[in-house]
DRENDO-1510 file (C-alpha; in Angstrom, 1 decimal, always signed):
<recs>
REC; n; res; u; v; w
REC; 1; MET; +86.1; -5.2; +192.8 .
REC; 2; LEU; +83.8; -8.2; +192.3 .
REC; 3; ASN; +81.0; -5.9; +191.2 .
REC; 4; LEU; +83.3; -4.1; +188.7 .
REC; 5; ASN; +84.3; -7.4; +187.2 .
REC; 6; LYS; +80.7; -8.4; +187.0 .
REC; 7; TYR; +79.9; -5.2; +185.0 .
REC; 8; ILE; +82.9; -5.7; +182.8 .
REC; 9; SER; +81.8; -9.2; +182.0 .
REC; 10; ILE; +78.3; -8.0; +181.2 .
REC; 11; TRP; +79.7; -5.3; +178.9 .
REC; 12; ILE; +81.9; -7.8; +177.0 .
REC; 13; LEU; +78.9; -10.0; +176.5 .
REC; 14; ILE; +76.9; -7.1; +175.2 .
REC; 15; CYS; +79.7; -6.1; +172.8 .
REC; 16; LEU; +80.0; -9.7; +171.5 .
REC; 17; ASN; +76.3; -10.0; +171.1 .
REC; 18; PHE; +76.2; -6.7; +169.2 .
REC; 19; SER; +79.1; -7.8; +167.0 .
REC; 20; CYS; +77.4; -11.1; +166.2 .
REC; 21; LYS; +74.2; -9.3; +165.3 .
REC; 22; ASN; +76.1; -7.1; +162.9 .
REC; 23; GLN; +77.7; -10.1; +161.3 .
REC; 24; ILE; +74.3; -11.8; +161.0 .
REC; 25; THR; +72.9; -8.7; +159.4 .
REC; 26; LYS; +75.7; -8.6; +156.9 .
REC; 27; VAL; +75.2; -12.2; +156.0 .
REC; 28; GLN; +71.5; -11.7; +155.6 .
REC; 29; PHE; +72.0; -8.8; +153.1 .
REC; 30; THR; +74.8; -10.5; +151.1 .
REC; 31; THR; +73.6; -10.2; +147.6 .
REC; 32; PRO; +75.2; -10.6; +144.1 .
REC; 33; THR; +77.0; -7.6; +142.6 .
REC; 34; ALA; +76.2; -5.9; +139.3 .
REC; 35; ALA; +79.3; -7.6; +137.9 .
REC; 36; GLN; +77.7; -11.0; +138.8 .
REC; 37; ILE; +74.2; -10.1; +137.7 .
REC; 38; LEU; +74.6; -8.4; +134.3 .
REC; 39; GLY; +74.7; -10.8; +131.5 .
REC; 40; HIS; +73.9; -13.9; +133.6 .
REC; 41; PRO; +71.0; -15.8; +132.0 .
REC; 42; ASP; +69.5; -16.4; +135.5 .
REC; 43; PHE; +69.1; -12.7; +136.0 .
REC; 44; LEU; +66.9; -11.5; +133.1 .
REC; 45; ALA; +66.6; -7.7; +132.9 .
REC; 46; MET; +63.5; -5.5; +132.2 .
REC; 47; SER; +62.5; -1.9; +132.0 .
REC; 48; TYR; +59.7; -1.1; +134.3 .
REC; 49; GLY; +57.4; +1.9; +134.8 .
REC; 50; GLY; +54.1; +0.5; +136.0 .
REC; 51; TYR; +52.0; +3.6; +135.2 .
REC; 52; ARG; +48.5; +2.6; +134.5 .
REC; 53; GLN; +46.9; +6.0; +133.7 .
REC; 54; THR; +47.3; +8.7; +131.0 .
REC; 55; SER; +49.2; +10.9; +133.5 .
REC; 56; ARG; +52.1; +10.2; +135.8 .
REC; 57; ASP; +50.4; +12.4; +138.4 .
REC; 58; ILE; +48.5; +9.2; +139.3 .
REC; 59; GLN; +51.2; +7.1; +140.8 .
REC; 60; PRO; +51.0; +3.3; +141.0 .
REC; 61; THR; +50.2; +2.2; +144.5 .
REC; 62; LEU; +52.5; +0.0; +146.6 .
REC; 63; ALA; +50.1; -2.9; +146.1 .
REC; 64; GLU; +50.0; -2.4; +142.4 .
REC; 65; ILE; +53.8; -2.3; +142.2 .
REC; 66; LYS; +54.0; -5.5; +144.2 .
REC; 67; ASP; +51.6; -7.2; +141.8 .
REC; 68; ASP; +53.8; -6.1; +138.9 .
REC; 69; LEU; +57.0; -7.3; +140.6 .
REC; 70; LYS; +55.5; -10.7; +141.2 .
REC; 71; LEU; +54.6; -11.0; +137.5 .
REC; 72; MET; +58.0; -10.1; +136.4 .
REC; 73; HIS; +59.6; -12.4; +138.9 .
REC; 74; ALA; +57.5; -15.3; +137.6 .
REC; 75; MET; +58.9; -14.6; +134.2 .
REC; 76; GLY; +62.5; -14.9; +135.5 .
REC; 77; VAL; +63.2; -11.2; +135.6 .
REC; 78; ARG; +65.6; -10.4; +138.5 .
REC; 79; ILE; +66.8; -6.9; +137.7 .
REC; 80; ILE; +64.6; -3.9; +136.6 .
REC; 81; ARG; +65.4; -0.5; +135.4 .
REC; 82; THR; +63.8; +2.9; +136.5 .
REC; 83; TYR; +64.3; +6.3; +134.9 .
REC; 84; ASN; +63.9; +9.3; +137.2 .
REC; 85; LEU; +63.6; +10.2; +140.8 .
REC; 86; GLN; +61.3; +13.3; +140.9 .
REC; 87; LEU; +58.3; +11.2; +141.6 .
REC; 88; PRO; +57.7; +8.6; +144.4 .
REC; 89; GLN; +57.7; +5.6; +141.9 .
REC; 90; ALA; +61.3; +4.6; +142.2 .
REC; 91; SER; +61.4; +4.9; +146.0 .
REC; 92; ASN; +58.1; +2.9; +146.2 .
REC; 93; ILE; +59.6; +0.2; +143.9 .
REC; 94; LEU; +62.5; -0.3; +146.3 .
REC; 95; LYS; +60.2; -0.3; +149.3 .
REC; 96; ALA; +58.0; -2.9; +147.6 .
REC; 97; ILE; +60.9; -5.2; +146.9 .
REC; 98; ARG; +62.1; -5.0; +150.5 .
REC; 99; GLU; +58.7; -5.8; +151.8 .
REC; 100; LEU; +58.2; -8.7; +149.4 .
REC; 101; ARG; +61.6; -10.1; +150.4 .
REC; 102; SER; +60.9; -9.8; +154.1 .
REC; 103; LYS; +57.9; -12.1; +153.6 .
REC; 104; ASN; +59.5; -14.4; +151.1 .
REC; 105; LYS; +63.3; -15.0; +151.2 .
REC; 106; ALA; +63.1; -16.6; +147.8 .
REC; 107; PHE; +61.9; -13.4; +146.2 .
REC; 108; GLU; +64.9; -11.8; +144.5 .
REC; 109; MET; +64.8; -8.5; +142.6 .
REC; 110; TYR; +67.5; -5.8; +142.0 .
REC; 111; VAL; +67.4; -2.4; +140.5 .
REC; 112; MET; +69.2; -0.2; +138.0 .
REC; 113; LEU; +68.3; +3.2; +139.4 .
REC; 114; GLY; +68.0; +6.0; +136.8 .
REC; 115; ALA; +68.9; +9.6; +137.5 .
REC; 116; TRP; +67.3; +11.9; +134.8 .
REC; 117; MET; +69.6; +14.5; +133.2 .
REC; 118; ASP; +68.4; +17.7; +131.5 .
REC; 119; CYS; +69.9; +20.7; +129.8 .
REC; 120; LYS; +69.0; +24.3; +130.7 .
REC; 121; ASN; +65.4; +25.2; +129.8 .
REC; 122; ALA; +64.5; +21.6; +129.1 .
REC; 123; TRP; +60.7; +21.0; +128.9 .
REC; 124; THR; +59.9; +24.7; +129.0 .
REC; 125; ASP; +58.7; +27.3; +126.5 .
REC; 126; LEU; +62.3; +28.6; +126.3 .
REC; 127; PRO; +64.7; +27.3; +123.7 .
REC; 128; PRO; +66.8; +24.5; +125.3 .
REC; 129; ASP; +70.4; +25.4; +125.9 .
REC; 130; HIS; +72.3; +22.2; +125.2 .
REC; 131; SER; +75.6; +23.7; +126.3 .
REC; 132; VAL; +74.5; +24.2; +129.9 .
REC; 133; GLU; +72.9; +21.7; +132.3 .
REC; 134; ASP; +69.8; +22.2; +134.5 .
REC; 135; PHE; +71.9; +22.0; +137.6 .
REC; 136; GLU; +69.0; +22.2; +140.0 .
REC; 137; ASN; +67.3; +19.2; +138.5 .
REC; 138; ASN; +70.4; +17.2; +137.9 .
REC; 139; SER; +71.9; +17.7; +141.3 .
REC; 140; SER; +68.6; +16.8; +142.9 .
REC; 141; GLU; +68.4; +13.6; +140.9 .
REC; 142; ILE; +72.0; +12.6; +141.8 .
REC; 143; SER; +71.4; +13.4; +145.5 .
REC; 144; LYS; +68.3; +11.2; +145.5 .
REC; 145; ALA; +70.1; +8.4; +143.8 .
REC; 146; VAL; +72.9; +8.5; +146.4 .
REC; 147; GLU; +70.3; +8.5; +149.2 .
REC; 148; LEU; +68.4; +5.5; +147.8 .
REC; 149; ALA; +71.6; +3.5; +146.9 .
REC; 150; ASN; +72.7; +3.9; +150.5 .
REC; 151; LEU; +69.2; +3.0; +152.0 .
REC; 152; TYR; +68.9; +0.0; +149.8 .
REC; 153; PRO; +72.4; -1.4; +149.1 .
REC; 154; ASP; +71.0; -4.9; +148.9 .
REC; 155; ILE; +68.7; -3.9; +146.0 .
REC; 156; VAL; +70.2; -1.0; +144.1 .
REC; 157; LYS; +73.1; -2.5; +142.1 .
REC; 158; ILE; +73.5; +0.2; +139.3 .
REC; 159; VAL; +73.0; +3.9; +139.0 .
REC; 160; SER; +72.5; +5.3; +135.5 .
REC; 161; VAL; +73.3; +9.0; +135.0 .
REC; 162; GLY; +70.9; +10.0; +132.4 .
REC; 163; ASN; +68.6; +8.3; +129.9 .
REC; 164; GLU; +69.3; +9.0; +126.2 .
REC; 165; ALA; +70.7; +12.3; +127.6 .
REC; 166; MET; +73.5; +12.7; +125.0 .
REC; 167; VAL; +71.9; +11.7; +121.7 .
REC; 168; HIS; +71.2; +14.7; +119.5 .
REC; 169; TRP; +67.7; +13.8; +118.5 .
REC; 170; ALA; +66.6; +14.2; +122.1 .
REC; 171; THR; +66.1; +17.9; +121.2 .
REC; 172; SER; +64.1; +18.8; +124.3 .
REC; 173; TYR; +66.7; +18.0; +126.8 .
REC; 174; PHE; +70.1; +16.5; +125.7 .
REC; 175; VAL; +73.3; +17.6; +127.3 .
REC; 176; GLN; +77.0; +17.3; +126.3 .
REC; 177; PRO; +79.1; +14.3; +127.5 .
REC; 178; LYS; +81.0; +16.6; +129.9 .
REC; 179; VAL; +77.9; +16.9; +132.0 .
REC; 180; ILE; +77.4; +13.2; +132.3 .
REC; 181; LEU; +81.1; +12.8; +132.9 .
REC; 182; ARG; +81.1; +15.2; +135.8 .
REC; 183; TRP; +78.3; +13.4; +137.6 .
REC; 184; VAL; +79.7; +10.0; +136.9 .
REC; 185; ASN; +83.1; +11.1; +138.4 .
REC; 186; HIS; +81.2; +12.5; +141.4 .
REC; 187; LEU; +79.6; +9.2; +142.1 .
REC; 188; GLN; +82.8; +7.3; +141.6 .
REC; 189; GLU; +84.5; +9.6; +144.1 .
REC; 190; LEU; +81.8; +8.9; +146.6 .
REC; 191; LYS; +82.5; +5.2; +146.2 .
REC; 192; GLN; +86.2; +5.8; +146.8 .
REC; 193; HIS; +85.4; +7.6; +150.0 .
REC; 194; GLN; +83.0; +4.9; +151.1 .
REC; 195; LYS; +80.0; +7.1; +150.8 .
REC; 196; LEU; +78.4; +4.7; +148.4 .
REC; 197; PRO; +78.6; +0.9; +148.3 .
REC; 198; LYS; +81.9; -0.1; +146.7 .
REC; 199; ASP; +80.3; -2.7; +144.4 .
REC; 200; LEU; +77.7; -0.2; +143.0 .
REC; 201; TRP; +78.2; +0.2; +139.3 .
REC; 202; ILE; +77.9; +3.6; +137.6 .
REC; 203; THR; +77.0; +4.1; +134.0 .
REC; 204; SER; +74.9; +6.2; +131.6 .
REC; 205; SER; +72.3; +4.6; +129.4 .
REC; 206; ASP; +72.2; +6.0; +125.9 .
REC; 207; ASN; +71.7; +5.5; +122.2 .
REC; 208; PHE; +74.4; +3.4; +120.6 .
REC; 209; ALA; +75.5; +6.4; +118.5 .
REC; 210; SER; +76.1; +8.4; +121.7 .
REC; 211; TRP; +78.6; +5.8; +122.8 .
REC; 212; GLY; +80.7; +6.2; +119.6 .
REC; 213; GLY; +78.9; +3.6; +117.5 .
REC; 214; GLY; +77.4; +6.1; +115.1 .
REC; 215; GLY; +78.7; +9.2; +113.3 .
REC; 216; SER; +82.0; +11.0; +114.1 .
REC; 217; GLU; +80.0; +14.0; +115.5 .
REC; 218; TYR; +79.7; +12.1; +118.8 .
REC; 219; HIS; +83.5; +11.4; +119.0 .
REC; 220; ASN; +85.3; +13.8; +121.4 .
REC; 221; ASN; +87.6; +13.8; +124.3 .
REC; 222; ASP; +84.8; +14.1; +126.9 .
REC; 223; LEU; +83.1; +10.9; +125.5 .
REC; 224; GLU; +86.4; +9.1; +125.7 .
REC; 225; ALA; +86.9; +10.2; +129.3 .
REC; 226; LEU; +83.3; +9.1; +130.1 .
REC; 227; ILE; +83.8; +5.7; +128.7 .
REC; 228; ALA; +86.9; +5.3; +130.8 .
REC; 229; ALA; +85.0; +6.5; +133.9 .
REC; 230; VAL; +81.9; +4.3; +133.8 .
REC; 231; ASP; +81.9; +0.8; +135.1 .
REC; 232; TYR; +80.3; -0.5; +132.0 .
REC; 233; VAL; +78.7; +0.9; +128.8 .
REC; 234; SER; +74.9; +0.8; +128.6 .
REC; 235; ILE; +73.6; +1.1; +125.0 .
REC; 236; HIS; +70.2; +1.5; +123.4 .
REC; 237; THR; +69.3; -0.1; +120.1 .
REC; 238; TYR; +65.9; +0.2; +118.4 .
REC; 239; PRO; +65.5; -1.5; +115.0 .
REC; 240; PHE; +61.7; -0.9; +115.5 .
REC; 241; HIS; +62.1; +2.8; +115.1 .
REC; 242; ASP; +64.5; +2.5; +112.2 .
REC; 243; THR; +61.9; +0.5; +110.2 .
REC; 244; HIS; +60.8; +4.1; +109.4 .
REC; 245; TYR; +63.9; +6.3; +109.9 .
REC; 246; ASN; +66.4; +3.9; +108.3 .
REC; 247; SER; +64.3; +1.4; +106.5 .
REC; 248; GLU; +66.9; -0.1; +104.1 .
REC; 249; PHE; +67.4; -3.1; +106.4 .
REC; 250; TRP; +63.7; -3.6; +106.9 .
REC; 251; LEU; +62.2; -3.6; +103.4 .
REC; 252; SER; +62.0; -7.0; +101.7 .
REC; 253; PRO; +64.5; -7.5; +98.8 .
REC; 254; SER; +62.9; -8.2; +95.5 .
REC; 255; GLN; +63.9; -11.8; +95.5 .
REC; 256; GLU; +61.5; -12.4; +98.4 .
REC; 257; ASN; +58.5; -11.3; +96.3 .
REC; 258; SER; +57.6; -14.9; +95.6 .
REC; 259; LEU; +57.5; -15.8; +99.2 .
REC; 260; GLY; +54.4; -15.8; +101.4 .
REC; 261; PRO; +53.7; -13.0; +103.9 .
REC; 262; HIS; +54.6; -15.2; +106.9 .
REC; 263; GLN; +58.0; -16.1; +105.5 .
REC; 264; ARG; +58.7; -12.5; +104.6 .
REC; 265; THR; +57.8; -11.4; +108.1 .
REC; 266; ASP; +60.1; -14.0; +109.7 .
REC; 267; LEU; +63.0; -12.9; +107.4 .
REC; 268; ALA; +62.4; -9.3; +108.2 .
REC; 269; MET; +62.7; -10.0; +111.9 .
REC; 270; ASP; +66.0; -11.9; +111.3 .
REC; 271; ARG; +67.3; -8.7; +109.6 .
REC; 272; ALA; +66.0; -6.6; +112.5 .
REC; 273; MET; +68.0; -8.7; +115.0 .
REC; 274; ALA; +71.1; -8.5; +112.8 .
REC; 275; TYR; +70.6; -4.8; +112.7 .
REC; 276; ALA; +70.6; -4.6; +116.6 .
REC; 277; ILE; +73.7; -6.8; +116.9 .
REC; 278; ALA; +75.5; -4.6; +114.3 .
REC; 279; GLN; +74.9; -1.5; +116.5 .
REC; 280; TYR; +76.2; -3.4; +119.6 .
REC; 281; GLU; +79.3; -4.4; +117.6 .
REC; 282; ALA; +79.8; -0.8; +116.4 .
REC; 283; VAL; +80.1; +0.4; +120.0 .
REC; 284; LYS; +82.4; -2.5; +120.8 .
REC; 285; SER; +84.6; -1.7; +117.8 .
REC; 286; TYR; +84.8; +2.0; +118.9 .
REC; 287; LEU; +85.9; +1.0; +122.4 .
REC; 288; GLN; +88.6; -1.3; +120.9 .
REC; 289; ARG; +89.9; +1.6; +118.8 .
REC; 290; LEU; +90.2; +3.6; +122.0 .
REC; 291; GLY; +92.0; +0.8; +123.7 .
REC; 292; ILE; +89.4; +0.7; +126.5 .
REC; 293; ASP; +88.2; -2.7; +127.7 .
REC; 294; LYS; +84.8; -2.3; +129.3 .
REC; 295; PRO; +81.7; -4.5; +129.5 .
REC; 296; ILE; +78.9; -3.5; +127.1 .
REC; 297; HIS; +75.3; -4.3; +127.9 .
REC; 298; ILE; +72.0; -3.3; +126.3 .
REC; 299; GLY; +70.2; -0.8; +128.5 .
REC; 300; GLU; +67.1; -0.7; +126.3 .
REC; 301; THR; +65.6; -2.3; +123.3 .
REC; 302; GLY; +62.1; -3.3; +122.5 .
REC; 303; TRP; +59.2; -3.6; +120.0 .
REC; 304; ALA; +55.8; -2.0; +120.0 .
REC; 305; THR; +52.6; -3.9; +119.2 .
REC; 306; THR; +50.3; -1.1; +118.0 .
REC; 307; SER; +50.7; +2.0; +115.9 .
REC; 308; GLU; +48.4; +4.3; +114.0 .
REC; 309; GLY; +51.3; +6.2; +112.6 .
REC; 310; LEU; +54.8; +5.5; +111.3 .
REC; 311; TYR; +54.9; +1.9; +112.2 .
REC; 312; GLY; +51.4; +0.6; +111.4 .
REC; 313; PRO; +49.3; -0.1; +108.3 .
REC; 314; ASN; +50.0; +3.4; +107.1 .
REC; 315; GLY; +53.7; +3.1; +107.7 .
REC; 316; SER; +56.3; +0.4; +108.0 .
REC; 317; PHE; +54.0; -2.4; +109.1 .
REC; 318; ALA; +56.4; -3.1; +112.0 .
REC; 319; ALA; +54.0; -2.9; +115.0 .
REC; 320; ASP; +52.2; -6.1; +116.0 .
REC; 321; GLU; +52.4; -8.8; +118.7 .
REC; 322; TYR; +53.8; -11.5; +116.4 .
REC; 323; LYS; +56.9; -9.4; +115.5 .
REC; 324; GLN; +57.3; -8.3; +119.1 .
REC; 325; ALA; +57.3; -12.0; +120.2 .
REC; 326; LEU; +59.9; -12.9; +117.6 .
REC; 327; TYR; +62.2; -10.0; +118.5 .
REC; 328; TYR; +61.9; -10.7; +122.2 .
REC; 329; LYS; +62.7; -14.4; +121.7 .
REC; 330; LYS; +65.6; -13.7; +119.4 .
REC; 331; MET; +67.0; -11.0; +121.7 .
REC; 332; ARG; +66.8; -13.2; +124.8 .
REC; 333; GLN; +68.5; -16.1; +122.9 .
REC; 334; TRP; +71.4; -13.9; +121.7 .
REC; 335; SER; +71.9; -12.0; +124.9 .
REC; 336; ASN; +71.9; -15.1; +127.0 .
REC; 337; LYS; +74.3; -16.9; +124.7 .
REC; 338; THR; +76.7; -14.0; +124.6 .
REC; 339; ASN; +76.3; -13.1; +128.3 .
REC; 340; VAL; +75.0; -9.6; +127.5 .
REC; 341; ALA; +72.4; -8.1; +129.8 .
REC; 342; CYS; +69.3; -6.9; +127.9 .
REC; 343; PHE; +66.9; -4.6; +129.7 .
REC; 344; PHE; +63.9; -5.3; +127.4 .
REC; 345; PHE; +61.6; -2.3; +127.0 .
REC; 346; GLU; +59.2; -2.9; +128.6 .
REC; 347; ALA; +57.2; -5.0; +131.0 .
REC; 348; PHE; +53.8; -3.2; +130.8 .
REC; 349; ASP; +52.1; -0.8; +128.4 .
REC; 350; GLU; +52.1; +2.8; +129.7 .
REC; 351; PRO; +49.4; +5.0; +128.3 .
REC; 352; TRP; +50.9; +8.3; +129.6 .
REC; 353; LYS; +53.7; +8.3; +127.1 .
REC; 354; ASP; +51.4; +9.5; +124.2 .
REC; 355; ALA; +48.3; +10.4; +126.2 .
REC; 356; GLN; +46.7; +12.3; +123.3 .
REC; 357; ASN; +47.0; +9.3; +121.0 .
REC; 358; PRO; +45.8; +6.1; +122.6 .
REC; 359; ASN; +47.1; +4.0; +119.6 .
REC; 360; GLY; +50.4; +5.7; +119.5 .
REC; 361; SER; +53.3; +3.2; +119.5 .
REC; 362; GLU; +55.0; +4.7; +122.6 .
REC; 363; ASN; +52.0; +3.5; +124.6 .
REC; 364; HIS; +52.4; -0.1; +123.5 .
REC; 365; PHE; +55.9; -1.5; +124.1 .
REC; 366; GLY; +54.8; -3.7; +127.0 .
REC; 367; LEU; +54.8; -7.5; +127.0 .
REC; 368; PHE; +51.6; -7.0; +129.0 .
REC; 369; THR; +48.7; -4.7; +128.2 .
REC; 370; VAL; +47.6; -2.2; +130.8 .
REC; 371; ASP; +44.8; -4.4; +132.0 .
REC; 372; GLY; +47.2; -7.3; +132.5 .
REC; 373; LYS; +46.7; -9.4; +129.4 .
REC; 374; ALA; +49.7; -11.3; +128.3 .
REC; 375; LYS; +50.8; -10.5; +124.7 .
REC; 376; TYR; +51.8; -13.2; +122.3 .
REC; 377; ALA; +55.4; -13.2; +123.5 .
REC; 378; LEU; +54.1; -14.5; +126.9 .
REC; 379; TRP; +51.4; -16.9; +125.8 .
REC; 380; HIS; +53.6; -19.9; +126.5 .
REC; 381; ASN; +54.0; -18.6; +130.1 .
REC; 382; VAL; +50.3; -18.6; +130.5 .
REC; 383; ASP; +50.0; -22.1; +129.1 .
REC; 384; GLU; +52.7; -23.3; +131.5 .
REC; 385; GLY; +50.9; -21.8; +134.5 .
REC; 386; VAL; +53.7; -19.3; +135.3 .
REC; 387; PHE; +51.2; -16.6; +136.2 .
REC; 388; LYS; +48.8; -18.9; +138.1 .
REC; 389; SER; +47.3; -17.1; +141.2 .
REC; 390; LEU; +48.9; -13.8; +140.1 .
REC; 391; SER; +47.0; -10.8; +138.8 .
REC; 392; ARG; +47.1; -7.2; +137.6 .
REC; 393; ASN; +44.4; -4.7; +138.6 .
REC; 394; ASN; +42.7; -7.6; +140.5 .
REC; 395; VAL; +42.2; -9.6; +137.2 .
REC; 396; SER; +43.9; -12.9; +136.5 .
REC; 397; ILE; +46.4; -13.1; +133.6 .
REC; 398; THR; +44.9; -14.2; +130.3 .
REC; 399; LYS; +46.0; -14.1; +126.7 .
REC; 400; THR; +45.4; -11.3; +124.2 .
REC; 401; PHE; +43.1; -12.2; +121.3 .
REC; 402; ASN; +41.6; -14.8; +123.7 .
REC; 403; GLY; +44.5; -17.0; +122.8 .
REC; 404; ASN; +43.3; -17.3; +119.2 .
REC; 405; GLN; +46.5; -17.2; +117.0 .
REC; 406; HIS; +44.5; -17.1; +113.8 .
REC; 407; GLU; +42.9; -13.8; +114.9 .
REC; 408; LEU; +46.2; -12.4; +116.0 .
REC; 409; MET; +47.8; -13.2; +112.6 .
REC; 410; LYS; +45.1; -11.2; +110.8 .
REC; 411; HIS; +46.9; -8.1; +112.2 .
REC; 412; VAL; +50.4; -9.1; +110.9 .
REC; 413; PHE; +51.7; -7.8; +107.7 .
REC; 414; PRO; +55.2; -8.2; +106.1 .
REC; 415; PRO; +57.3; -5.1; +105.1 .
REC; 416; LYS; +56.9; -3.6; +101.7 .
REC; 417; ILE; +59.0; -4.9; +98.8 .
REC; 418; LYS; +62.1; -2.8; +98.2 .
REC; 419; LEU; +61.8; -1.0; +94.9 .
REC; 420; THR; +64.4; -1.7; +92.3 .
REC; 421; PRO; +65.8; +1.4; +90.6 .
REC; 422; GLN; +64.7; +1.7; +87.0 .
REC; 423; LEU; +67.5; +1.3; +84.5 .
REC; 424; LYS; +67.9; +4.4; +82.3 .
</recs>
C-alpha cells in the first residue's frame, strides 16, 4: 500500500510538472493578435519577397532571409507579407523568424501568409477560363496555408486568400468572387472547429475596385457575401501605375506652369497621395452602403524608382527615388495617423519580375536595391546608424548615388503640363 501511494504521488508530481510546462509554453508564445497589430504605428507592415536573381528557381537561402529580416526589423517593420506557397520561400521565412527569435527574444516579426489563387488554365497556352478555378493549385495553396498557420501560430497572424485574384485586368488568372468566398468560408469554419488558431484573421488582398470601390461591374451578391465573411478588407492602391493609365490627377495644371520643377514635383506627389486616399475612401463608402462594418487596411501600395517604359523619361516621369521617398513618407504619416496598416510594396528590388527587361519598373519597387543599397527614402536611416553592423549579400548598407543628393535630383523630372483644350 505504501509503495502504491508512493507511485501515485510521483504520478501527480509528473502531471503537475507537465501542466506547468504547458502553461510556461503558452506564456512564452503569447503574441499580439492581428487585431492588435494592424494599424498600430509600432507594427509597420511591408511586402517581402527577397528574391535576388532573375528567376525564382534560385531561392533565397535561410541566411539571406535572416539578413533581410534584420534589416526590416531595424526599420521598425514588424509584420511582412508573402504571396504564394508553391515554393520554399514562405516556409523558410517562418523558419528564419523562429530561429532569430530563439536567439534574441527582442526580435519580433509576424507574417501575413498569402495563398495564391488561379483560374482554370492560368499561366498556360490555353485560354484562361475565369468562370472556373484551378482547384488543384488552389486547394494545395490553402492546405499549405493551414499547415503553416498551425505550425507557426505565434508568427502567422493573417492568411490572405488570393492576391489581386478578382480584378479583371489580371487577365492571366483572375477568378470570380465566389471562388475566394468559398475558400474564406472554409478557413473560417476551420477556426470555428478549432483546427486553426481562433485569432487568425482571414482576408483577400485585392485592388480597390475589386472591393467595390470602382465600377459597378464588380458589385454582386458574392462580393457582398465575401465582405461579410472576411475579418477585414485588404485593398491595393497604386497611384504610380495610374500616372499612365489614369493620368488626369498626375498632370500638372496649367497654373503650375510658372513654378519650378521641384515645386511641381512636390505638388504632384500631394495629388498622388490624395488619389490613394480617395480609393481607400471609395471602398469605405461602399461598405457603408452595404451596412457592413469591417476594418479596411492597405494590403499593397508602392512606388517604383526606375522605368524605361510607361513611367520613365519616355512616359509619365513618375519613376525615381525622390518621388518614392515622398510617397513612402506621406503614406506612413497618413496610415499611422489614421491607424490603417499599410503593407508598403516592397522592401527589396526583385529582378525576376521583369527578367527580360532589367530596367522595367516591376523590378524596382524596393526601398533597397538588390545589392543592398538604401534608396533615398532610407538615407536618413543610414545617417542615424540604424543599419550599423547589418548587411545584404555580405556588403554593408550604404546610400544610392553615394549619398549625393545633387546627383540624385538630376534624375527627377516633374509631370508634363496638362494641355488646355483649344477654344473653337
